[in-house]
N, C-alpha and C positions, 0 to 999 in steps of 0.2 A: 123352338128355342126363343125366337123373337118375341112371341106373345108372352112367354115367361119373363123375359128380360123387361119388356115394357110394363108388366104388372109390378115388378119390384121397383122399377124407376118411379112409377106412380105412388107406391106405398112410401118410399123414402121421401119423395117430394111433399107428400101430405104431412109427414112427420116434421119436415124442415120448414114448413110454411110459416112465414113471418119471423124467422130466426136470423136471417141475414148471415148465413154460414159461409165460410170461406174455405177454398181448397187451394193446394199448391202441389205441383208435380215437379219432381227433380228427375230429369232424364239423364242417365249415364249410358253412353254408348253410341251406336251407329245411327244412320238415318232410318233404318227399320225400327229401332227403338223410338225415335222421334215420331215416326208415323203412328206407332202404337200409342204413344202419349197423346197424340191429337184425338185418337178414338176414345181413350180414357177420359179426356177432357170433355168430349162431346157427351158421354154418358153422365158425367158429374154435373154438367150444366143442366141437363134434362132432369136431374134429381133435385134441382133447386140450389145448388152451390154456385158461388161465383169465384173467379180465379184471382189470386194475388201471387206476386213473385216471391215474397218472403215467407218461406214455409214455417218460420218460427212463430208467425202470427196467424197461422191457418188452423181451422177446426178439423180439417181432414188433410192428411199428408200422404202422398203417394211417392215412393221411390221406385222408379223403373230402371232395373239394374242391367249391367253388362258383365260378362264373365270372360272377356277376351284378354284383358290385361290384369296383372297382379295388383296394381295400385287401385283398381276398381274396388277390390275387397276392403282395402284400408280406408278408402273414402267412404264406403257404405257404413262401416262400423263406426267411423267418426260421426257421421250424420245421425245414426241411430242413437248414439250416446247423447247428442244434443237434444233429440226428441224425448229421451227418457227424462232429462231434467225438466223439460217443459211439462211433461205428463204429471210430474210430481205436484205441479201447481194448478193445473186445469185439465179438463177432459179433452184429449186430442185423439182422434182415430188415426192410427198409423197402418198403412197397407204397403207391403213390399211385393213387387212383381218383377217380371222380366226373366232374362236368361239365367241369372245367377240362382234363382229359386228352383230351377230344374236340376241343379247339381245336388246330389243327395247329401254330400258332406256339408255343403252350405246350408241346406234346408235344416239339417239336424242341429247345426250350430245356432241358427236363428231360433229354433224352437227351444233349445236347452239354455242358451245364454241370454236370450232376449224375450222372455215370456210375455212381456207387455205389448209385443207386436199383435195387433188385432186381426189383420188379414194377410195371408200369404197366398199369392196366386202365381200361376205359371204362364208360360208363353202360349199355351194351348187353351187356357181357361179365362182369358181376359174378358170374354163376353159375359161371364157369370158375375162380374164385379158388382152390378146392382144388387143381386141377391146376397152376395157376401157382405156388402156394406149394410144391407138391411139386417142381417143376422148379428152384425157387430154392434149396431147402434140400438136396435130394438130388443134383441134377445141377449145382448152382452156376451155373445159367443166368440170364442177364438176360432177363426176359420182358416183351414189349410186346404186349398183347392188346387192341387197339382195333378197333372196327367203324366205318367211315364211313357205313354204311347204317343204316336203321332196324332196330332189334333186334326179336326176337320177345319175347312175354310168356312167362316161365317161372313155372309154378306149383310149389308144394310146397317152396320153399327153406326150410331151417331158419330159425328166428327166435328171438332172445332179446329180449323186451320190456324196456324200461327202467322200466315201471310195471306194477303188478299190478291196477290198477283203471281205467286209461284207456289206450286204444290207438288207433293210426292204421291205416287200411286203405286202401291205394292202389287206386283203381278204374280209373285210366287213366294212360297215359304219353304224353309228348310234347305238342307244340303246333303248331297250324296257323295261328296268327294273324300271326306275323311283325311284331310291333310294331317300329318302326324303331330303338328303343334297346336291344332285347333280343337276347341271343345264344342263348337257350334253345332255339328250334326247330332251331338248327344243331347243338346238342350233345345234346339229348334226342330229336331226331327228330320225325317226324310223329305225330299222335294215334293211339294204339292203346288200345282199351278192353278190360278184362278181361271174361271170361264172367260174367254176373250170378249164375249158380249158384255159381261159385267164390267170388265176393264174399260171398254170403249164407252159404255154408258157413263161411267164415272168421269172419264176425260171430257166427254161432251157436256156434262153438267158443269164441270169446272170452267169450260170455255164459255158457257152461257152466263156464268157468274163473273166473267171478266178476267179469268186467269190467263196469263200469257205464257208461262213456262211450266213444263211438266217434267218431273224426273221419275222414270220407271225404276222401281226398286225390286231387288231380289238378292238373296244370299249368293246366288249364282245365276244372275239375271238372264244370261244368254242360253241357259239350258231349259228355258221355258218350253212347255209342251201344251199346245192348244187343242182345238177340235174343230170340226166342220170346215169352214173356209179359211180359218186361221189356225194353222197346224204348228207353227214354230215361232221363234222370237223374231226372225226377219220379217215374217208376214205381219205379226202384231205391230212391230215398229213402223212398218210402212203404213198400216191403217191409222195409227195414231197421228202420223204426219199429215194425213188427209183431212183432219178435223179443223174446220175453220175457226179462227180466233186463237188457236194455239200457235205461237210463233217460235217457241224454242222447245226442243225435246232433248233430254239427257237420259242416261241410264247408268246404273251402278248396282252391283259390281259384276262385271263379266269375268269369266275364267278364260285364260288364253287357249286352253285345249278345246273350248267350245266356240271359238271365234271363227265362224264359218264364212266362206266366200259370199254367200247370199246376204249375210249381215253387212259385210263390207260394201257390197253393191248398193244396198239400201241407204247406207250412210252417205255414200258418194253422190247419189242422185237426189237426196233430200237436204236442201240447205237449212231446213228447220233444225236438223240434228246438229248439236254443238260440235265444234271441231277440236275438242279436247277429249281424247279417249282414255279412260282410266283402265290401265292394263297391269294388274298386279304381277310383279316379278317375283318377289320374296327372296330369291337368291339368283345370282348370275352364274352359278356353278352347277354343271349337270349332275355331278355326284350328290351334291347337297339337295338339289331339286328332287332327285329320285328318293332320297331319304325323307324328304318332306311329303312324298307321294303327290307331287304336283303334276305328273303325267306329261311333261314336255321337257325338252332340253334347252340349253343355252342357245344353241344354233336354231332350233325351231322358233324360239321366242323372237330372235333377231330377224329371222325370215318373215315372220308375221308382221313385225313392225315395218320392214321394208316394203312388203306387199301393200300395207295400208298407206304408206307414204306415196307410193306410186299411183294408187287409185283414188285417194281422197285428197282433194286440194287443201293446202294449208293445215293439214292435220298436225296436232301436237299430242303429247302423251303425259299422263300422270301415272304414278305407280305406288305400290307398297313394297317396302323392303324390310326384311327381318335381319338384324345383325346378331351374330353369335349363336346361331342354331347349334345344338349339340354336335360336337365333332368337327365343326368348321375350322379349317386351318387358315393361316395367313394367305397362302397361295389361293385357296378356294374363295376367300373374301376378295382377293384381287380380281377374280373373275367378275364379281358383282360390280366393282369399280369400272371394269372394262365395259360392261354393258351400259352403265350410266354414261360413260363417255360417248359410246356409239349411238345411243338412242337420243341423248341430249334432252332428258325429261324436263317438261315445263314445271312440274311439281313432283316432289317426292315426299311421301309420308313414311317416316323412318321409325322403326320400333326396335328396341333392344329385346331379344328373346327372353320371355319369362315362362317358367314352368306352369302348366295347367294340369291339375290333378285329373286323372282319367284319360289323358292322351298318351299316345305311344312314346312321344319324345320325352315325356316326363320321367319315364322309367330308365332312360339311358344314363349310363354311368360316366360318359365322356362330356359332361357339361363344361362349357367354356367359362373360365374364371371371369368374374364381374369386371375386373380391371381391364382385361383384354377386350371384352364386349364394349366397354365405354370408349376405349381408345379407337376401336374400329368405327363406332358410331360417330365419333368426332371427325375421323378421317373422311367418312362418307359425307357428313354435313359440310365439311370444308370444300370437298370437291363440288358438291351441288351449288353451294353459294358462290364459288369462284366463277360459275358459268351464268349466273342469273343476269348480270349486267349485259353480257353479250347477247343472251336470248332476248332481252328487252329491246335491243337496238333494232330488231326487225320490225317493231311496231312503229318506230319513229316516222312521222309524216304520212302514215297510212290512215285511211278512213275506217273506223270501227263502229259496228252496230252495238249499242249498249242497252242493257236492261237496267233502268234506274232503280236502285234498291233502297236509297235513303240518303240522308245527309252524310257528308264526310265525317268520320269520327274525329278528325283533327281540325276541321274547319267547318263550322256550321253554315257558313255562307256558300259553301260549295256542295254539289251533289256527288254521289258515288254510284258507280254502276260496274257491271262486268261485261267483258267481251264474250264472244262465243267460244273463246279459249280459256275463259275463267280468269282473265287478268283484271285486277281492280284498276279502275280509271276514275279520277276525280276531275271535275270541270265546273266552270261557272254556268249556271243555268239561265235560260231565257225565262220570261214570265210564265209562258205556257207549259214549261216542263214540270212534270209531277212524278211522284214515285209510282212505279209500275209501267211507265212509258218506255217505249223503245225508241232511241234517238241515234243519229249519226254524229260521230265525234272524230275530229282530226287529232291524232296524238302529236303533241308539241314538245313534251318532255318525258324523259324516262328516269325513274328512281328505282331503287333496288326492289321494293315490294309493292310498288304501284306505278301507274302511268298518269300523266296529266294531259288533258285534252281540251279542245274547244269545240262548241257546237258549229256544225256546218249546215 
């Protein structure tokens, strides 16, 4: 496959020689999609394109789609409409890929309603993009390259990182959980884990290039299955922490049902692993969790949190919560609020339930009215925000290790970084401080959505 890919990269590059052609990628979705977009960018750069942010001025436009939320469809169709108007005046190649293209109803809609789309590719065929673009620009073919089956794992794809100090590394693809609200297993396929040696090679290369922070990615990252000396996620995580030069290690997204004691032990003994654990809750009610097919109860979730608080110093938690799952009652929603109070999450990513065609929950007749869903969402948001100031107080007068990420968005004279619990901190830099450095900062002020510090 790699030789075939390299040949088409060469052919397109020859065709583009001297033309100064521009590309733009619009990524819609999670960090896995963002990682895919970095690989797409790597292939396009090798084909002689250079990147710009404004897709309206690009010669080649890629939409890398997500299918988790309903508004993702609305956003995509709006963007396609904009490209259609541009295509009427000049030749633009439009390629659409990602999870949404693995949905049969969406694929048919694109083909029938938007025939000017040049290339459609799926989550399992991204590696064929050079060949597909070649067919589109050389042969003027309309290309549909979708696999309905689980794809193979392809190593060695070119990649253009969006940062030079922090990077994501995908360790596995797909999902076996079939949560009843989620379309991901149907579009990303079953779980497939990368060879641990390939993962460690990639992390070592990043370390050699000066990267400081690594995020291990997977749809269900802690169900990773290795081979040889590295058989599971705990062993992989431990080996990543041994790599010199890597100073921070994150992972997302784990599943509570797969959060085993050996993973907790690895986190506890490795200070490189950040102290914010993303632990998706989705609902705090056991009945709703069962109907979601989450495979844990409210009590089991809370016991897991308490176990981690006992074993991992200074651990905090972030989570995902879905409001208004079909059949959810006010009393069941109150259980979610109860868990939020007991865990005291550092961050909550809140979502109003939206129907996804092809999922079990989509067929249910007991859908919660939109008005009630929005009221519950507001109640959850109010509870979370009422506790932010109190949570921030624990940082006051403490010394925090920060990874400097850039200039403050509100004050260019100050730098901005994140603690190992993902709190944003702004501070006045010394002359030697630069983006990508890790520095020690004393927290001197707290604000609702950020902290203020000074170099120590």
